[in-house]
C-alpha positions as CSV (number, residue, x, y, z in Angstrom):
1,M,189.3,155.0,105.9
2,I,191.2,157.9,104.5
3,W,191.0,161.6,105.4
4,R,193.0,164.8,105.3
5,A,194.4,165.2,108.8
6,S,195.6,168.5,110.1
7,L,199.2,167.3,109.7
8,L,199.4,165.1,106.6
9,L,197.4,162.6,104.5
10,I,196.9,159.5,106.5
11,A,195.3,156.1,105.7
12,V,194.1,154.0,108.5
13,A,193.7,150.3,107.9
14,P,191.2,148.8,110.4
15,S,192.5,145.7,112.1
16,G,190.1,144.7,114.8
17,P,189.9,147.1,117.8
18,R,193.1,148.7,116.6
19,S,194.1,150.5,113.4
20,T,197.4,150.5,111.5
21,L,198.8,153.9,110.6
22,I,200.1,154.6,107.1
23,C,201.5,158.1,106.5
24,I,201.5,159.0,102.8
25,G,204.5,161.3,102.2
26,G,206.2,160.5,105.6
27,C,205.3,161.0,109.3
28,P,206.7,163.4,111.7
29,P,209.1,161.7,114.2
30,P,207.5,160.5,117.4
31,E,209.3,163.2,119.5
32,A,207.4,165.8,117.5
33,Y,204.2,165.1,119.3
34,V,203.2,166.7,122.6
35,D,201.0,163.8,123.9
36,P,202.8,160.6,124.9
37,V,200.0,158.5,123.4
38,D,200.5,160.2,120.1
39,Q,204.2,159.5,120.4
40,Q,203.5,155.8,121.0
41,I,201.2,155.6,118.0
42,A,203.8,157.3,115.8
43,R,206.5,155.0,117.2
44,T,204.5,151.7,116.7
45,G,202.4,152.7,113.7
46,V,199.4,151.2,115.5
47,G,196.5,153.2,116.8
48,V,194.8,152.6,120.2
49,P,191.0,152.3,120.8
50,G,189.4,155.6,120.0
51,R,192.7,157.1,118.8
52,P,193.5,155.7,115.3
53,S,196.4,158.0,114.5
54,P,198.5,160.7,116.2
55,C,196.5,163.9,116.9
56,S,193.1,162.3,116.2
57,Y,190.3,160.7,118.0
58,E,187.1,158.9,117.0
59,E,183.7,160.6,117.6
60,V,180.2,159.3,116.9
61,T,177.6,161.9,115.9
62,N,174.1,160.7,115.1
63,G,175.4,157.2,114.8
64,V,178.1,158.1,112.3
65,R,181.7,157.4,113.3
66,T,184.1,160.1,112.2
67,V,187.8,160.8,112.9
68,V,188.5,164.3,114.2
69,T,192.0,165.8,114.2
70,R,193.2,168.3,116.8
71,P,194.7,171.6,115.6
72,V,198.4,171.4,114.9
73,Q,199.4,173.9,117.5
74,L,197.8,171.7,120.2
75,C,199.3,168.5,118.8
76,V,202.9,169.0,117.9
77,K,205.8,170.9,119.6
78,M,206.0,174.5,118.5
79,L,208.9,177.0,118.7
80,P,208.4,180.2,120.6
81,Q,206.6,183.1,119.0
82,Q,208.6,185.2,116.6
83,R,208.0,187.8,113.9
84,F,207.6,186.5,110.4
85,R,207.6,188.6,107.2
86,G,207.3,187.4,103.6
87,L,204.8,186.4,100.9
88,W,201.8,184.1,101.3
89,R,200.2,182.3,98.3
90,H,196.7,181.1,99.1
91,P,195.7,178.5,96.4
92,M,192.5,176.4,96.5
93,E,193.9,173.6,98.6
94,G,197.2,175.0,99.9
95,S,198.9,177.7,101.8
96,D,202.4,178.5,100.9
97,F,204.5,180.9,103.0
98,C,207.7,182.3,101.5
99,P,209.8,184.1,104.2
100,E,211.8,187.2,103.4
101,P,213.9,187.8,101.4
102,A,211.6,186.0,98.9
103,K,210.5,188.3,96.0
104,E,208.0,185.7,94.6
105,C,206.1,182.8,96.0
106,P,205.8,180.0,93.5
107,E,203.0,177.6,92.8
108,P,201.5,175.4,95.5
109,G,203.7,172.9,97.2
110,A,207.0,174.4,96.2
111,T,207.7,176.0,99.6
112,K,208.7,174.4,103.0
113,F,206.1,176.4,105.0
114,W,202.3,176.0,105.3
115,L,200.7,179.1,106.9
116,E,197.6,178.6,109.0
117,G,195.4,181.4,110.3
118,G,196.2,183.8,107.5
119,P,193.7,186.1,105.7
120,G,191.9,185.1,102.6
121,R,188.6,184.9,100.8
122,G,188.5,181.3,99.7
123,G,191.8,180.3,98.2
124,H,191.9,181.3,94.5
125,G,195.7,181.8,94.3
126,E,195.8,185.2,96.0
127,L,199.3,186.6,96.8
128,Y,199.7,188.6,100.0
129,R,202.7,190.4,101.6
130,V,202.4,189.5,105.3
131,D,204.0,190.7,108.5
132,F,202.9,188.8,111.7
133,I,203.7,187.3,115.0
134,G,203.5,183.5,114.9
135,R,204.9,180.1,115.8
136,R,206.5,177.4,113.7
137,T,206.4,173.7,114.3
138,A,209.7,172.4,115.8
139,Y,209.6,169.5,113.3
140,K,208.5,169.0,109.8
141,T,204.9,167.9,110.0
142,D,204.0,167.3,106.3
143,G,206.4,164.5,105.6
144,S,209.2,165.8,103.6
145,S,207.4,168.9,102.5
146,G,207.8,171.1,105.5
147,Y,206.7,173.0,108.6
148,R,203.5,174.6,109.7
149,V,203.5,178.3,110.7
150,I,200.6,179.6,112.8
151,M,199.7,183.2,112.5
152,D,198.9,184.4,116.0
153,E,198.7,188.2,115.5
154,A,198.7,190.0,112.1
155,I,200.7,193.2,112.0
156,K,200.3,194.0,108.3
157,I,198.6,192.2,105.4
158,E,198.7,193.5,101.9
159,L,196.9,191.9,98.9
160,L,199.4,192.0,96.0
161,E,197.7,189.7,93.4
162,D,194.1,188.5,93.1
163,P,193.5,186.1,90.2
164,M,189.7,186.3,90.7
165,S,189.9,190.1,90.1
166,K,191.9,189.5,86.9
167,A,189.4,186.9,85.7
168,A,186.4,189.2,86.5
169,Q,188.1,192.1,84.7
170,A,188.8,189.9,81.6
171,A,185.2,188.7,81.6
172,L,183.9,192.2,81.8
173,K,186.2,193.3,79.0
174,N,185.1,190.4,76.8
175,K,181.4,191.2,77.6
176,R,181.8,194.8,76.3
177,K,183.2,193.6,72.9
């Protein structure tokens, strides 16, 4: 069974009543987790019944077994709230936050911060200037790639670049020709 967890891509290999945890791209250290059971799973690499991996639990809905992940801010240790300013790139399957003094926010995966709770209309590569109150994970949660930043309260959000608008304008221009 493979799924995209709220922290990282995880593969769970069933082995009887327990599961073996394989983190693709690296796991956060055991001390990153709030719950002692999650710490144990991270330390041993072996899930417990009903809890196949850190921050997840099994649920059966209409006879179908699924694995549900808890939100990152409830799962791993977070630093206290602080003010964040910078740029946020919102691609299709990503969320790159580039703190000030960044003047640009490169393509997906190039930064060390994943922003959750930001604005957006669907993730088409929009670029925003953001100013907000939020929290950052105390440990890297996406293997070697970085930290999660949770936007708790937006102060100012400004759309700087919208690739969909550019594509629509280009299509309209071509239609007029």
